[in-house]
C-alpha positions, 0 to 999 in steps of 0.5 A: 602111575601108569598109563594103563592105569591113568586111562583107567581112572582119568574115564572114571574121573570124568564120567564123575566130572559130568554127574558133578560129584566126586568119589574116592578111587584109592585106599583110604580115601586118595585116588590109586597112585604109583610111581612110574618108570619113563617110558623108554624105548629101543632106539640102536641096536646094543646089547642094552637088557631094553635094547636091540641086540640083532636077533632081537630084532631079527625075531620082531621082523617075524613078530605078529600081533594077537586079536583082542575081543571079549572073553565069554564067561567060562570057567578058565575066565571065570578065575580073573576078577576085577580088582576094585577099592572098597566093593564091586559098586566102585572103580576097577583098576587092575585086574587079577586071577586065582592061583593054586596054593595050599591055603585054596585062598591066593590070588596072582597080581602085578605088585604095582596094583596092591603096593604103592611106593609112598603108602605100602599096602593099599587097603580095603581092596577087594576081587571081583571073579567073573564080572559082567555089567555089575553082576558079581557071580562069584562073590566079592573077596576082600585081600588081605595080605599082600606078598610082594619082593623087597626090590618092589618096596624098595625100588620098585624093579620091575622085575618083580613088579608082581604080587601075591594075595591073600583073599578072605573065604567067603561063606565058609568056603576059600575063593579056590574051593569056589571056583579052581585055580591055575598052576603057578609056571615058573621057567617055561621061556620066552616063546609061549603059548598063552592067552591073556585075560583082563578087564580095562577099566573103560569096560565092565566086561573082560577082553582076551588075546591069545600069542605067543610070548616073547622076550624083551629082555632075559628078565621080562616077556611082552605080547604083541595084543591090540588095545589093552588099555588101564586097567588090565595090569596084573591080567594072567597071561596062561599057558597048558590049557587043561580040557578035563580041569578047565584051568592053564599055568599062568606063567606073567602077569601085565605088568613090569617093564614101563609096569605093563606098558606105554602101548594098548598093542603090546602088554610086559611081564617079569620074568616067572623065575627063582624070584617069583618062585620065592615070593611064591613061596613066602605067601604059601608058607 
């Protein structure tokens, strides 16, 4: 389990312990778990994918941290939702967002949010866009088919910690018909101004932060924003906001290296390139 999910689930369990009761936070009655990668960080000047090259060291010296604040209830932020087990009365432990598709029914999140290395696809998950203080203004959308890369299924490959999920229609409408959707962006490079929006497990309102991404490795992006704790895995990284449609382009989701990051002040994403495009094509094919 990642630091982000541990924080989200741990906080909920602490509250339940005080209340003298327990509840299942995972599919089939089990607490959501994933295998976690060791929290290894760069320690020497090297050319290893997670080490420090001279160019990356120079880039780090000029890096600045974004400002994290409560996300306003806008159309763009309304495309983002919390992921719950079973229904919105439980605990939310990840984040997802609507992405454009021909079926008008697709969301994107981190693979480790929806696919357990031991159990396979997590069942009984729901997506609640625009969730705030217990309210579900845009409905509750059960996850149906989930698409993850085979390398994630086999080895939890951090370079493909991305998942697309079809959500069930509600009242005869698909989620994109109700909310709109961000476009999928691939091969956009490493230094891109983005807005990240997501749901910490300890909060019932979303947070947001804007900053420019940087290269963690050729297959990983990073962003420096404070206070991104458990529950924010799967949060979309959105660029190219269009005022006319009030949507943008998602080029990453919190996940990847260290399954999103072992520090709340630095987050990662698998780089959206050919492998993510192929995954999207499978999900929409």
